[in-house]
C-alpha positions in Angstrom: -22.6 -11.0 -0.9 -22.1 -8.3 -3.5 -20.2 -5.2 -2.5 -19.5 -2.0 -4.4 -16.1 -0.6 -4.7 -15.1 1.6 -1.8 -15.8 5.2 -2.6 -12.7 7.2 -2.0 -13.7 10.5 -0.3 -10.6 12.4 -1.5 -9.5 10.7 -4.7 -6.9 13.5 -5.5 -5.1 13.0 -2.1 -1.4 12.2 -2.8 0.1 12.9 0.6 -0.7 11.8 4.1 1.0 11.0 7.4 2.9 8.2 5.6 4.2 10.3 2.7 7.9 9.9 2.2 10.1 12.7 0.9 13.5 11.3 1.8 15.2 8.5 -0.1 16.8 6.9 2.9 13.4 6.6 4.6 11.9 5.0 1.5 14.7 2.5 1.5 14.3 1.9 5.2 10.6 1.4 4.8 11.2 -1.3 2.2 14.1 -2.8 4.2 16.1 -3.1 1.0 19.7 -2.0 1.1 21.3 -3.9 -1.7 21.7 -1.8 -4.8 20.7 -4.6 -7.2 17.4 -5.1 -5.3 16.7 -1.4 -5.3 17.4 -1.1 -9.1 15.2 -4.1 -9.8 12.4 -2.7 -7.7 12.7 0.7 -9.4 12.6 -0.9 -12.8 9.5 -3.0 -11.8 7.7 0.1 -10.4 8.2 2.2 -13.6 4.9 0.8 -15.0 2.8 1.6 -11.9 1.3 4.9 -10.7 0.1 4.4 -7.1 -2.4 7.3 -7.6 -3.9 5.5 -10.6 -3.7 1.8 -10.2 -6.1 -1.1 -10.6 -6.8 -4.0 -8.2 -5.0 -6.3 -10.8 -1.9 -4.1 -10.7 -2.0 -3.8 -6.9 -2.0 -7.6 -6.7 1.1 -7.7 -8.8 2.8 -5.1 -6.7 1.7 -6.7 -3.4 2.9 -10.1 -4.6 6.3 -8.7 -5.4 6.6 -7.1 -2.0 5.2 -10.2 -0.2 7.4 -12.6 -2.0 10.4 -10.4 -1.3 9.4 -10.4 2.4 9.1 -6.7 2.4 5.5 -6.9 3.7 3.7 -9.5 5.7 0.5 -11.3 5.1 -1.6 -8.6 6.9 -0.2 -5.8 4.7 -0.5 -8.1 1.6 -4.3 -8.4 2.2 -4.6 -4.6 1.8 -2.9 -4.9 -1.6 -4.9 -7.8 -2.9 -8.3 -6.6 -1.6 -8.0 -3.5 -3.9 -11.0 -1.3 -4.0 -13.2 -4.0 -2.4 -15.7 -4.5 -5.3 -17.2 -8.0 -5.5 -20.1 -9.9 -7.1 -22.9 -11.8 -5.4 -20.6 -14.8 -5.1 -17.9 -12.8 -3.3 -15.5 -12.7 -6.4 -13.7 -9.5 -7.1 -15.2 -7.4 -9.9 -13.9 -4.6 -12.1 -10.3 -5.4 -11.1 -9.1 -3.4 -14.1 -10.6 -0.1 -12.9 -8.0 2.4 -11.8 -8.1 4.3 -8.5 -5.8 6.2 -6.1 -4.3 3.5 -3.8 -2.6 6.1 -1.6 -5.9 7.8 -0.8 -7.7 4.4 -0.6 -5.2 2.9 1.9 -5.1 6.0 4.0 -8.9 6.3 4.1 -9.4 2.6 4.9 -7.0 3.0 7.8 -8.6 6.2 9.1 -12.1 4.6 8.8 -11.1 1.4 10.6 -9.3 3.3 13.4 -12.4 5.5 13.9 -14.5 2.3 14.0 -12.2 0.7 16.6 -12.2 3.9 18.7 -16.0 3.9 18.7 -16.1 0.2 19.7 -13.7 -0.5 22.6 -14.9 -4.1 22.7 -13.5 -4.5 19.1 -10.2 -3.0 20.0 -9.6 -5.7 22.5 -10.5 -8.5 20.1 -7.9 -11.0 19.1 -6.1 -10.2 15.9 -7.2 -6.5 15.8 -3.7 -5.1 16.7 -2.1 -7.2 14.0 -4.8 -6.2 11.4 -4.2 -2.5 12.2 -0.4 -3.0 12.0 -0.9 -4.6 8.6 -2.9 -1.6 7.5 -0.2 0.8 8.7 2.5 -1.3 7.0 0.5 -1.2 3.7 0.3 2.6 4.0 4.0 2.9 4.6 4.8 0.5 1.8 2.5 2.2 -0.8 4.0 5.6 0.0 7.6 4.2 -0.2 6.7 2.7 -3.6 5.2 6.0 -4.7 8.4 7.7 -3.8 10.5 5.2 -5.8 8.2 5.2 -8.7 8.3 9.0 -9.0 12.1 9.3 -8.3 14.0 10.7 -11.2 17.3 9.2 -10.0 18.3 6.0 -11.8 20.7 5.1 -8.9 18.8 4.5 -5.7 21.8 3.9 -3.5 22.0 5.8 -0.3 25.0 8.0 -0.1 26.9 7.8 3.1 29.1 10.8 4.1 31.8 10.4 6.6 
């Protein structure tokens, strides 16, 4: 069945409940403490803007996170589904079109939570808590990535003061 891309209600939204403003929290979200991994991730992210990214690019970012075991398969699905556009055969379309992934992920989560709240029978269905956790994890990851991609520091190590 053909579906149009999800219309983002607030495409300029760059902050939400998952926005990260502290480096140690971004590191914690991505569960990456080794400096070489952080440096590699930072280098990888330089070419991506989470507020203007395509489905093709989200798939690359999501694959990197999934293969590094930073996100699980539920969160990975959020990345690879992109803006949701597909043709009559169910194949993704317009995967090159840019959109604000921070706003998209946040709105998808808000809409799904509202749907579940309106349908208590759905909330008790098998797999729903895991699906919601995946959506939350995807939101947390995309915001941590946005923090790192926009960080001006070349060294992402966390300073510990004694």
